[in-house]
C-alpha positions in Angstrom: 0.0 0.0 0.0 1.2 3.4 -0.8 2.1 5.9 1.8 0.4 9.2 2.2 3.7 10.8 1.0 3.8 8.7 -2.2 0.1 9.4 -2.9 0.7 13.1 -2.4 3.7 12.9 -4.5 1.8 11.1 -7.3 -1.0 13.7 -7.0 1.6 16.5 -7.3 3.3 14.9 -10.3 -0.1 14.4 -12.0 -1.1 18.0 -11.3 2.2 19.3 -12.5 1.9 17.1 -15.6 -1.6 18.4 -16.3 -0.5 22.0 -15.7 2.4 21.5 -18.1 0.1 20.1 -20.8 -2.3 23.0 -20.2 0.5 25.5 -20.4 1.8 23.9 -23.6 -1.7 24.0 -25.1 -2.1 27.6 -24.0 1.3 28.5 -25.5 0.6 26.6 -28.7 -2.9 28.3 -28.9 -1.2 31.7 -28.3 1.3 31.0 -31.0 -1.4 30.0 -33.4 -3.4 33.1 -32.6 -0.3 35.4 -33.1 0.5 33.6 -36.3 -3.1 34.2 -37.5 -2.8 37.9 -36.5 0.5 38.2 -38.2 -0.9 36.6 -41.3 -4.0 38.8 -41.3 -1.8 41.9 -40.7 0.4 41.0 -43.6 -2.6 40.5 -45.9 -4.0 43.8 -44.8 -0.7 45.6 -45.5 -0.4 43.8 -48.9 -4.0 44.8 -49.7 -3.3 48.4 -48.7 -0.2 48.5 -50.8 -2.1 47.1 -53.8 -4.8 49.7 -53.3 -2.3 52.5 -53.0 -0.7 51.2 -56.3 -4.1 51.2 -58.0 -4.9 54.7 -56.7 -1.5 55.9 -58.0 -2.2 54.4 -61.4 -5.6 55.9 -61.5 -4.2 59.3 -60.6 -1.6 59.0 -63.3 -4.1 58.0 -65.8 -6.4 60.9 -64.8 -3.5 63.4 -65.3 -2.7 61.8 -68.7 -6.4 62.2 -69.7 -6.4 65.8 -68.7 -3.2 66.4 -70.6 -4.6 64.7 -73.8 -7.8 66.8 -73.4 -5.8 70.0 -73.1 -3.7 69.1 -76.2 -6.9 68.5 -78.1 -8.4 71.7 -76.9 -5.2 73.7 -77.9 -5.2 72.1 -81.4 -8.9 72.7 -81.8 -8.8 76.3 -80.8 -5.9 76.8 -83.2 -8.0 75.4 -86.0 -10.9 77.6 -85.0 -8.7 80.7 -84.9 -7.3 79.7 -88.3 -10.8 79.4 -89.8 -11.9 82.7 -88.3 -8.8 84.5 -89.6 -9.2 83.0 -93.0 -12.9 84.0 -93.1 -12.1 87.5 -91.9 -9.4 87.9 -94.5 -11.7 86.6 -97.3 -14.5 88.9 -96.1 -12.2 91.9 -96.1 -10.9 91.0 -99.6 -14.5 90.6 -100.9 -15.5 93.9 -99.4 -12.5 95.7 -100.9 -13.2 94.1 -104.3 -16.9 95.1 -104.0 -16.0 98.7 -103.2 -14.0 98.8 -106.4 -16.9 97.3 -108.3 -19.4 99.7 -106.9 -17.2 102.6 -107.9 -17.5 101.4 -111.5 -21.3 101.3 -111.5 -22.8 103.4 -114.3 -26.3 103.8 -113.0 -28.0 103.9 -109.6 -30.0 100.7 -110.6 -26.7 98.9 -111.4 -25.3 100.1 -108.1 -28.3 98.8 -106.1 -28.1 95.5 -108.0 -24.4 95.1 -107.3 -25.0 96.0 -103.6 -27.9 93.6 -103.4 -25.9 90.8 -105.0 -23.0 91.4 -102.6 -25.2 91.4 -99.6 -26.8 88.1 -100.6 -23.4 86.5 -101.3 -22.1 87.9 -97.9 -25.1 86.4 -96.1 -24.6 83.1 -97.8 -21.0 83.1 -96.9 -21.8 84.0 -93.3 -24.3 81.1 -93.0 -21.7 78.7 -94.5 -19.0 79.9 -92.2 -21.1 79.7 -89.1 -22.2 76.2 -90.1 -18.6 75.2 -90.5 -17.6 76.9 -87.3 -20.5 75.1 -85.4 -19.3 71.7 -86.8 -15.7 72.6 -85.7 -16.8 73.4 -82.3 -18.9 70.3 -81.9 -16.1 68.2 -83.1 -13.6 70.0 -80.8 -15.9 69.4 -77.8 -16.0 65.7 -78.6 -12.2 65.5 -79.0 -11.6 67.5 -75.8 -14.0 65.3 -73.7 -13.1 61.9 -75.2 -10.0 61.3 -73.1 -11.7 62.4 -69.9 -14.8 60.3 -70.7 -12.7 57.2 -71.4 -10.8 57.7 -68.2 -14.1 58.1 -66.2 -15.3 54.8 -67.8 -12.2 53.0 -66.8 -12.4 54.3 -63.2 -16.1 53.5 -63.0 -15.5 49.9 -64.2 -12.7 49.5 -61.6 -14.9 50.8 -58.8 -17.8 48.6 -59.9 -15.5 45.6 -60.0 -14.1 46.4 -56.6 -17.5 46.8 -55.0 -19.0 43.7 -56.6 -16.2 41.4 -55.6 -16.2 42.3 -51.9 
């Protein structure tokens, strides 16, 4: 039969063994929890870095779209100004020629007919010039907005994809 000392000693050993097992389990659980936290933190940092890269790329593309838009606007304004300059020059030349023609009129009726024909021709030219100018401005507006619209579509698609996947 075992003595009280041996029984106590066995109980202490058993208790110590149980405590060691529980401590090991707690340490292992703590390590696993810390590994999970570290992995989740790493994932979060990687996701943040990816998001920052995407935002940087979007910002760069936005700036490029604005630059392309500005270039289109500059080129278009140059074309419009060239057209206006040419139209003004032609109108001045036509008016100068008309004044010379009016000076050579022999009768008041001939003078009135020349003036009437000139006014009709100038009106027709003005309508044609304004039509051409309107077409140029509409084309210019489209060319200026195209890079921006394309970039907005790209960003919208990215945002839509980001919100539908999460």
